[in-house]
C-alpha positions as CSV (number, residue, x, y, z in Angstrom):
1,X,0.0,-0.1,-0.1
2,X,1.4,3.4,-1.0
3,X,2.2,6.1,1.6
4,X,-0.9,8.2,0.4
5,X,-3.2,5.3,0.7
6,X,-2.0,4.4,4.2
7,X,-2.4,8.1,5.2
8,X,-6.0,8.2,3.7
9,X,-6.9,5.0,5.7
10,X,-5.4,6.2,9.0
11,X,-7.4,9.6,8.5
12,X,-10.7,7.6,7.7
13,X,-10.1,5.3,11.0
14,X,-9.5,8.3,13.0
15,X,-12.8,10.1,11.6
16,X,-14.8,6.9,12.3
17,X,-13.5,7.0,16.0
18,X,-14.3,10.7,16.4
19,X,-17.7,10.2,15.0
20,X,-18.6,7.2,16.9
21,X,-17.5,8.7,20.3
22,X,-20.4,10.5,22.0
23,X,-19.9,14.2,22.6
24,X,-21.6,16.1,25.6
25,X,-24.2,17.3,23.2
26,X,-25.3,13.7,22.6
27,X,-26.2,13.2,26.3
28,X,-29.4,13.5,28.5
29,X,-28.7,15.9,31.3
30,X,-30.5,15.1,34.8
31,X,-30.6,17.7,37.5
32,X,-32.2,16.8,40.9
33,X,-34.0,19.9,42.4
34,X,-33.9,19.1,46.1
35,X,-34.3,21.1,49.3
36,X,-30.6,21.7,50.0
37,X,-27.8,21.9,47.5
38,X,-25.5,19.1,47.3
39,X,-27.4,16.7,49.4
40,X,-30.3,14.1,49.0
41,X,-32.9,15.0,51.6
42,X,-36.2,13.9,52.9
43,X,-38.6,15.3,50.6
44,X,-36.5,15.3,47.4
45,X,-38.5,14.1,44.3
46,X,-38.2,16.7,41.5
47,X,-35.8,16.5,38.7
48,X,-35.3,18.2,35.3
49,X,-34.4,16.2,32.1
50,X,-32.8,17.9,29.3
51,X,-32.7,16.3,25.7
52,X,-29.6,16.9,23.6
53,X,-32.0,18.9,21.4
54,X,-32.7,21.4,24.6
55,X,-36.1,20.3,25.5
56,X,-36.4,20.5,29.2
57,X,-38.9,18.5,31.1
58,X,-39.7,18.8,34.9
59,X,-40.8,15.6,36.7
60,X,-42.9,15.8,39.9
61,X,-42.2,19.3,41.1
62,X,-43.5,18.6,44.7
63,X,-42.3,20.8,47.7
64,X,-38.6,21.5,46.9
65,X,-39.0,23.5,43.7
66,X,-39.4,26.9,45.2
67,X,-42.3,28.1,43.0
68,X,-42.2,29.2,39.3
69,X,-39.4,31.8,40.0
70,X,-37.1,29.1,41.1
71,X,-34.0,30.1,39.4
72,X,-32.9,26.5,38.9
73,X,-35.9,26.1,36.5
74,X,-35.0,27.9,33.5
75,X,-37.1,27.1,30.5
76,X,-39.6,24.4,31.0
77,X,-41.3,22.7,28.0
78,X,-43.2,20.2,30.0
79,X,-44.2,19.3,33.5
80,X,-44.8,15.6,34.2
81,X,-47.0,14.5,37.3
82,X,-47.1,11.0,38.5
83,X,-50.1,11.4,41.0
84,X,-51.8,14.0,43.0
85,X,-50.3,13.5,46.5
86,X,-49.1,16.8,48.1
87,X,-45.3,15.7,48.0
88,X,-45.5,15.3,44.3
89,X,-48.3,17.9,43.1
90,X,-46.9,20.4,45.5
91,X,-49.1,21.7,48.3
92,X,-46.4,23.8,50.1
93,X,-42.7,24.7,49.2
94,X,-39.7,26.4,50.4
95,X,-39.5,30.3,50.3
96,X,-35.8,30.5,49.7
97,X,-32.9,28.2,49.2
98,X,-31.6,26.0,51.9
99,X,-34.7,27.0,54.1
100,X,-34.7,24.7,57.4
101,X,-32.6,21.6,57.2
102,X,-32.1,18.5,55.2
103,X,-34.6,16.3,57.5
104,X,-37.1,19.2,58.1
105,X,-37.1,21.8,55.3
106,X,-38.9,25.1,55.9
107,X,-42.0,24.7,53.7
108,X,-43.5,28.3,54.5
109,X,-45.2,29.0,51.2
110,X,-48.7,27.5,50.7
111,X,-49.5,26.6,47.0
112,X,-52.7,24.9,47.6
113,X,-55.3,25.2,46.0
114,X,-53.6,25.9,42.9
115,X,-50.5,23.6,43.7
116,X,-46.8,23.9,43.0
117,X,-47.3,22.1,39.7
118,X,-50.1,24.3,38.3
119,X,-48.3,27.7,39.1
120,X,-45.2,26.4,37.3
121,X,-47.3,25.3,34.3
122,X,-49.0,28.7,34.0
123,X,-45.9,30.8,34.6
124,X,-43.8,28.7,32.1
125,X,-46.5,28.2,29.6
126,X,-45.3,24.5,29.6
127,X,-47.4,21.4,28.7
128,X,-48.8,19.5,31.7
129,X,-48.8,15.8,31.0
130,X,-51.0,13.7,33.3
131,X,-52.9,10.5,33.1
132,X,-56.2,8.9,34.5
133,X,-59.0,11.5,35.2
134,X,-56.4,14.1,36.5
135,X,-56.6,15.9,32.9
136,X,-60.1,17.0,33.3
137,X,-59.4,18.3,36.9
138,X,-56.5,20.3,36.0
139,X,-57.9,21.5,32.9
140,X,-60.6,23.2,34.7
141,X,-58.5,24.6,37.3
142,X,-55.9,26.1,34.7
143,X,-58.9,27.6,33.0
144,X,-60.2,29.3,36.3
145,X,-56.8,30.8,36.7
146,X,-56.7,32.3,33.1
147,X,-54.9,29.6,31.3
148,X,-55.6,27.7,28.0
149,X,-56.3,24.2,29.1
150,X,-56.3,23.0,25.3
151,X,-52.9,24.2,25.0
152,X,-51.5,23.5,28.4
153,X,-53.0,20.1,29.5
154,X,-52.1,16.9,27.7
155,X,-53.6,13.5,28.7
156,X,-51.4,10.7,28.4
157,X,-52.9,7.4,29.8
158,X,-51.3,3.8,30.0
159,X,-50.1,2.7,26.5
160,X,-50.2,6.1,25.1
161,X,-47.3,8.6,24.3
162,X,-46.9,12.2,23.4
163,X,-43.9,14.0,21.9
164,X,-42.4,17.0,23.4
165,X,-39.7,18.2,21.4
166,X,-37.2,15.3,20.6
167,X,-38.6,13.5,23.7
168,X,-41.4,10.6,23.4
169,X,-43.2,10.4,26.8
170,X,-45.1,7.2,27.4
171,X,-47.4,6.3,30.4
172,X,-46.9,3.1,32.4
173,X,-48.7,1.8,35.3
174,X,-48.0,2.1,38.8
175,X,-49.4,0.5,42.0
176,X,-50.1,3.2,44.6
177,X,-53.0,5.5,45.5
178,X,-54.1,8.7,43.9
179,X,-56.4,10.6,46.3
180,X,-56.7,14.5,45.7
181,X,-56.6,16.1,49.1
182,X,-59.6,18.5,49.7
183,X,-56.9,21.3,50.2
184,X,-56.7,21.4,46.4
185,X,-60.4,22.0,46.2
186,X,-62.8,24.6,47.0
187,X,-66.4,24.8,48.1
188,X,-69.0,22.4,49.7
189,X,-67.4,19.4,48.1
190,X,-64.0,20.3,49.7
191,X,-65.6,20.9,53.2
192,X,-67.4,17.6,53.0
193,X,-64.6,15.5,52.0
194,X,-62.3,17.3,54.6
195,X,-65.0,16.6,57.5
196,X,-65.1,12.9,56.3
197,X,-61.5,12.5,56.2
198,X,-61.7,11.4,52.5
199,X,-60.0,12.4,49.2
200,X,-61.2,12.7,45.7
201,X,-60.5,9.9,43.3
202,X,-58.9,11.1,40.1
203,X,-58.1,7.7,38.5
204,X,-55.0,5.5,38.9
205,X,-51.4,6.9,39.5
206,X,-48.9,6.4,37.0
207,X,-45.1,6.5,35.9
208,X,-43.5,7.4,32.5
209,X,-40.9,6.2,30.3
210,X,-39.0,9.0,28.5
211,X,-37.2,8.1,25.2
212,X,-34.6,10.9,24.4
213,X,-33.3,11.9,21.0
214,X,-30.0,9.9,21.8
215,X,-31.8,6.7,22.3
216,X,-31.9,6.7,26.0
217,X,-35.1,5.3,27.5
218,X,-35.7,6.4,31.1
219,X,-38.2,4.9,33.5
220,X,-39.8,7.4,36.1
221,X,-41.6,4.9,38.5
222,X,-43.5,7.7,40.4
223,X,-44.6,6.0,43.6
224,X,-45.2,2.4,43.1
225,X,-45.0,-1.2,44.7
226,X,-43.7,-4.2,42.8
227,X,-45.7,-4.7,39.5
228,X,-45.3,-7.2,36.8
229,X,-45.5,-4.2,34.2
230,X,-42.0,-3.3,35.3
231,X,-40.8,-6.5,33.5
232,X,-43.5,-6.7,30.7
233,X,-43.8,-3.1,29.8
234,X,-40.9,-1.2,31.1
235,X,-38.2,-3.7,30.3
236,X,-39.5,-5.9,27.4
237,X,-41.3,-3.0,25.4
238,X,-39.5,0.3,26.3
239,X,-36.2,-1.4,27.0
240,X,-35.4,1.3,29.8
241,X,-31.7,1.7,30.5
242,X,-31.8,4.2,33.3
243,X,-34.5,4.1,36.1
244,X,-35.4,6.7,38.7
245,X,-37.0,4.5,41.4
246,X,-38.6,5.2,44.7
247,X,-37.2,3.4,47.7
248,X,-38.7,4.9,50.7
249,X,-40.8,2.1,52.2
250,X,-44.3,2.2,54.1
251,X,-45.8,4.5,51.1
252,X,-43.9,2.8,48.2
253,X,-41.3,-0.1,47.9
254,X,-38.5,-0.2,50.4
255,X,-35.0,-0.5,49.4
256,X,-34.7,-4.2,49.2
257,X,-38.0,-4.4,47.3
258,X,-36.8,-1.7,45.0
259,X,-33.6,-3.6,44.6
260,X,-35.5,-6.6,43.4
261,X,-37.4,-4.4,40.9
262,X,-33.9,-3.1,39.4
263,X,-32.2,-6.6,39.5
264,X,-34.9,-8.9,38.3
265,X,-37.5,-6.8,36.5
266,X,-36.4,-3.5,35.0
267,X,-32.7,-4.5,34.7
268,X,-31.4,-1.2,33.5
269,X,-27.9,-0.3,33.2
270,X,-28.1,2.4,35.8
271,X,-30.4,3.6,38.5
272,X,-31.0,6.8,40.4
273,X,-32.7,6.7,43.9
274,X,-35.7,8.9,44.5
275,X,-38.2,9.2,47.3
276,X,-36.1,7.9,50.1
277,X,-37.8,9.9,52.8
278,X,-34.7,10.3,54.9
279,X,-31.6,12.4,55.3
280,X,-29.5,10.2,53.0
281,X,-26.3,12.3,52.8
282,X,-24.2,14.6,54.8
283,X,-21.8,16.8,53.0
284,X,-22.8,15.1,49.7
285,X,-21.6,11.6,51.0
286,X,-24.0,8.7,51.4
287,X,-24.5,7.9,55.1
288,X,-24.0,4.3,56.2
289,X,-27.1,2.4,57.4
290,X,-29.6,4.6,55.6
291,X,-32.3,3.0,53.3
292,X,-30.4,4.7,50.2
293,X,-27.1,2.9,51.4
294,X,-29.1,-0.4,51.7
295,X,-30.4,0.0,48.2
296,X,-27.1,1.0,46.8
297,X,-25.5,-2.0,48.1
298,X,-28.2,-4.3,46.8
299,X,-28.5,-3.1,43.3
300,X,-26.5,-4.7,40.4
301,X,-26.9,-1.5,38.1
302,X,-24.7,1.5,38.4
303,X,-25.9,3.6,41.3
304,X,-26.4,7.3,41.2
305,X,-27.2,9.6,44.2
306,X,-29.5,12.5,43.1
307,X,-27.6,15.5,44.8
308,X,-29.5,18.5,44.5
309,X,-28.2,21.0,41.8
310,X,-25.7,18.4,40.5
311,X,-26.4,17.9,36.9
312,X,-25.4,14.4,35.6
313,X,-25.1,13.4,32.0
314,X,-26.1,10.1,30.4
315,X,-25.3,8.5,27.0
316,X,-27.7,6.4,25.1
317,X,-26.9,3.3,27.1
318,X,-27.2,5.1,30.5
319,X,-23.5,5.4,31.0
320,X,-22.9,8.4,33.3
321,X,-20.4,10.8,31.6
322,X,-20.4,13.7,34.1
323,X,-20.9,14.2,37.6
324,X,-21.2,10.5,38.5
């Protein structure tokens, strides 16, 4: 082979390597929005997912996003809600960064009856993706507040999906409850339900699988127990490679049950813990003996802590390439 042919071959090989190597722009960015920067705290649920094309999706705003003016939000294209419990929909929230402590954040701002999620949707003019009978309830609430429900509220029931930018958002089942607290309602019905100690039924709760433009499929469990759909739907159909899973026990799967979901049902390449209901870290370090520590030791997949404000990046196979 002549020198010129050798040079051409070498250049082609180098170009092939360069093209096949994922760049930062090919990754999905995941940013937890907890109550205290650099920690994983008791009420932390909220996360922002950013597609390589720039589409930004907020998942379960809850109590730790400090309303629509929280500077950590930036542009939001869609808000996902798994179910209407106050710690996910957002009945209260912090007034300022680091308010209170990791185990007992200072939730001094009342967001009900609107909710933190609805306030963010209206301020950001973001799509509000919900399942079950939640769409009709939130559509009326948003209309009463001056918003356009046809533009903002998008129903996604089990087996269905919607596109938001380059992201496909599919709804998957969750095994939990989904009672709407009367605090989010007004009038005689709210008073009657409150007096009886009851909530309003708005259909079953759910989770989501997000498929991003780099091919990464991410399972967002919402609050759930062990369910066969984690194998049949999440793994076999959607082939989720990254999971964000509740591990707190009592209200959802505990750490050992959650580890079973990861190891035997979903079988992703990586997992991010969520909804631990504890002070899991101190100084950003995982604390021994916590539920989160038990889960981290039990899972076979790569484990990642959702430290508030730390943006992780994942390629299409859920390999963490930044802030791991």
